N, C-alpha and C positions, 0 to 999 in steps of 0.2 A: 647555583644549584644545578648540577649536571649528573648524568648517569644514575647511579643507585640512589643518591639523595633525593632525586625527583620522585622516583617510585616509592621510597620510604615515606615521603611527605604525603603523597597521594593515598597510600594505604593507611597511614595513621589517621588522616582526615576521614576516610571511608568508614573505618571502624567506629567512629563516633557519630558521623553525620550522614553516612550513605544509606541507600535503600536496601534493606535486608529481607523484606517481607513481600516482594513481588511474587505473583502467583507462579511464575516459571522458576523461582528459586526454591519453591516448596516441592518436595519429591523431585528434585532436579534430575533431568535425564536429557540425553541428546535430542530426543524427539520434542520434548516440551521447549527446550531452549531454541531449537530450530524454528518451531512454529512462532515463538515470540519474536525472534530476530527478523523473520520475514515480515511479520505484522508491523514491526517497529521501523521498517524501511519507510521513510517519508511520513511517519505517523507518530504522534506523541504518546508517551506511556499512559497518560490518563485516559486517552481514547482507546488504546489497545486493550487495557485490562478487562473490561466487560466482554469484548469480542473474544479474547483469549479464553476466558472461562467457559463461555458457551461453546466455542469451537472444540476445546479439549473434552468437554462433557459429551459432545456428539461424536467426536473422532478421537477416542482415547489413546490410540496407538497407530503406528504406520499402516498396519493391515486394514484397520477400519477406514482410514483415509484413502488408501489405495483401492479398496473395494467399493467405495461410494461412487455414485454417478456425479459427473461434473456439475450438473444442475444443482445437486444437493450441496456440493462444496461452495459453489458460487452463491447460493442462497444464504449460507452461513457467513459469507464474506460481505454480503451486500451492505453498503454504507462505509466500508473501509477505503474504497476507491483503489485505483491502480490495480485493476483486476488481473493483469498479467501475473501478478504475484500469486494469486490463488490458482491460476491455471498451471503455473510452474510448480507450485507446491504439490498439486495433485499429480502432475507428471513425475515429479521426483519421488513421491510416495510409491507410485507404480514401479519405478526403477529400483527403489530400495527393496520392495517386496519381491521383485523378480530376480535381482542380482545378489542381494544380501540377506535373503530369507526374512525380510521384514525387520532386520536389525540395522539401525542407523550406523553407517561406517565411522570408524575412528581414525581413518587415514586421511590426511589433509588433501592429497590429490584426488582421492575418491569423492570426498565431500565437495571439492571444488568443481568436479565434473557433473554434479547434479544440476538440473535446471533451476535457474533463478538464484544461484549461490555464487557470489564473487569472493575475492580474496579476503576482504574484511569480514564478511558474514561467516565464511568458513572458519576463519580464525576465532571469531567471537564464540561460535558454537563449541569448538573443540577446547578452547581455553576455559569456558564456563562449565561445560559438561564433563570434560576429561582431564582438566588441569594441564593441558599441553601448552607449551610456550609458543604463542603466535601473537604477533602485533595486530591491532585493529586500527581502522581509519574510517569511522563513520563521520557524519556531519559534525557531531559534537566534539569528537576527538580532533578533527581537522581544525576546528575553531580554537581549541585549547592550545594545540601545538603551534598554529600560525601566530597566535598572540605571544606565547611564551618565547618563541624563537625569533619573532619579528619577521616572519616570512611574507614578503610582498607578492602580489599577483593573485588572480582568481584561482581558488583551490580546484576548479575543474580543469585547469590547464595541466598538460602532461608533465612539464618540467617542475611545476609547483608540487604536484602530487608525488613526484619522485623525491623531492626534498622532505615532504611530510612523512612519507613512508620510512625514509632513513631515520628521521627523528623518532618515529613510533617504534621502530626496531631497537634503537639505541636505549630508549627508556623502559622497554618491557622487561620486567625482572625475571629471575629464574624460578621464583617461588610465588605462592599466593596468586596464581594466574586468574582464577575465577574472580577473586575480589578485585584485583587490579583492573581487569577488563570492565567490570561493572562500575568501579570507581571512576574510571576515565569518562565513561558515558554519563554517570551521575554528575560529575564535576561540570561538564559542558551543559547539562540540562538544568542544573540548579544554581550554579554560581557563575560560570563563564558563559552566560547567556548571550544570545545575539544582541539584544538590547537590554540596557540597564543591568550590566554585569555587577556582581557583588564582590568587587576586588578586595575590599577591606578585610574580608574573612577568608580569602583564597589561600589554600595551603602552599601554593607555589608562587605567591605574589613576589617574593624575593627571587630575583633572577629573571622575572618576566620582562622581556624587552618592551612589549606594548605598554605595560604599566609604567616602567621606568621612563619611557620616552613620551608618555601621554598620548599613545596612539591606539588605545583600546577600542575607541569608537570606529576607527578606520580599518582595523584588522579583524578578521581576514578581509581581503579586498573583495568588494562586491562584484557580482557577475556583471559583465558589460550589459547595459540596458538596451533592450530591443523592444520596440512597440509590439504588443501582442495583436496579431491579426484577429479579425472577427469573421466567423462563418455563421450563416443563417440557414435554417430549413424549417419546413412545417412537419410536425408530427401528427399523424392521422389517428385519432381515437375513434375507431370504427365500432359502432354499437349495433348489434343485431336486435331482432324483436324480443329476445330474452334478456336484453341488457348485458350480454356478454361482449367482451372486448377482444378484438383480434390482435394477437401478438406474433411477432416474427423473431426467430432466433438469429442473432447476428453471426457473421463469419467468425471462425475460431481465433483469428488474429485481428489486430487493429483495435480501435476504440470500442470499449465495451465488448470485447471479443467473447463469444460464447454466451452472452447474456440475452435475455428476452427484452424486446423493445417494440415500440410502435413503428409502423412503416413510416419512412421519411420520404418527403417529396420536395422538389425545389420550389422556389417562391413563384415561378411563372407557370407551373403545371396546372392544367385544367383538372380539378378534382373529380368532376363528374366523369369525364372521359378516362381519367386514370383508373378509377375504381371499376368502370365498365370493362376496360381493356385488361386490367390485371386480374380481376376476380369475377367478372360478370355481375358486379353489384349494381343495384339501382339506388342512387342517393336521394333520400327524401328531405333531408334537412342538414344544414351546415351552420355550426356555431364556431366562431373564431375567438379564442381566448386571448388573454394578455400575454405579450412576449415576456419570457423570463430567460435569464442568462445562466448557463452552466459553464464554469471556467475549468479548462484543463491546464496542464503545466505549460503548454506552448500555444494555446489560443483560446479565445472566448467563443462559445457556441450559443447563439441566440435562437431560442426555440419558440415557434409559433404553434400552440396547440390548436388543432382543428377537430372539433367533435362532429362526426358524421353519423346520421341515422341511415342504416343500409338495410336492404332486403336481400337476403341470401337465397337466390332462386334454387329450390331443390337441393339445398346444401351444396352449392357449387364449390365452396371451400370447406372441406371436412378437416378434422384434426389430422395432421400428418407430420412427418419430420419437418421441423422448421417453422410450423404454423400451429397455433392453438387458439381456441376460443376460451378466453380467461374469465372465470366467474368471480367478479369482485366481491360478491357476498360470501363466497366460500373459497378464499384464496388458497392455492396450494404452494408447496415449497419449490420455488425455482428462482434462479438468479435473475434479478431485475436491475436494469440500469437505473441509476439514482434518479434522473428526471422522470422516468417511467413510474417509479414508486411515488414520487411527488404528485404526478398527474392522476394516478389511480386513487390516491388518498383523497384528492380533491373531488374526484368523481363519486367516491363512496359517501362523501359528506353532503352531496347535493340532494 
């Protein structure tokens, strides 16, 4: 099954078994598809749907997103993770508002030039929203094509990606581009899954090298395993006499970039001296909580929460850019790092 017959089989299956009622397929537009595609990067559909609905309700168009404060955007992204996606989304909206009068461009190179959009995402947006012929190669499609064509090697390697892009281009039809694009993603998500694939009802079982050679479990080739390093730090939950908590805004780039977090200190820092030197605080009580682990894509982060009662002499730390006294009883809308939300929730339950 090569060429057009592959696409025909995929499209026939999609018409009967594919997903046709996803929220970004309703009142489909380049803006809605774009938001969905960015959210779907490294996140499953079932998780994305409620976030998408709330996000679109709050930011119904490019201009609404472009005119919002970054804190507001990050707040509505909180919980989805990989926050660089939200920062890029906001930056791209500003670019579209400034360069294209708030209208999402329909030129591939212009879309590709927007922050946070790569070749596959640009293709997926324009294929679904505009019916343009562009191949896609997200994680689901890589898995389908690697198995179907028996492609060895980790899909993150450049030479393997070149092979898969060639196959993706080969199979992309000249018609029904929106359906075909969604069909390929659906096939990988529902049948050609990473584990326990449902090969017996796959529309392209015939001709699939992995199925014929009994190699479905070993393809695509797993990423070379590397032991995840572990980093540790203490997070300071500084409570003033009004039970407000001190939060700091993190730098715009890096882990939790642009989000609000507790101050972090190393394991060997003297907390009394640190608070005195940093903010002129007097510490009256320290309670150390249980360690909990937050895992990023490339390392584990062990957090030791330290709750400190502090006296803020003559308001030595006033609310200013980068620092805020946060009222846990009346929380406002700001982007919070996931562990910070967890610790604040624990605090409010005490």
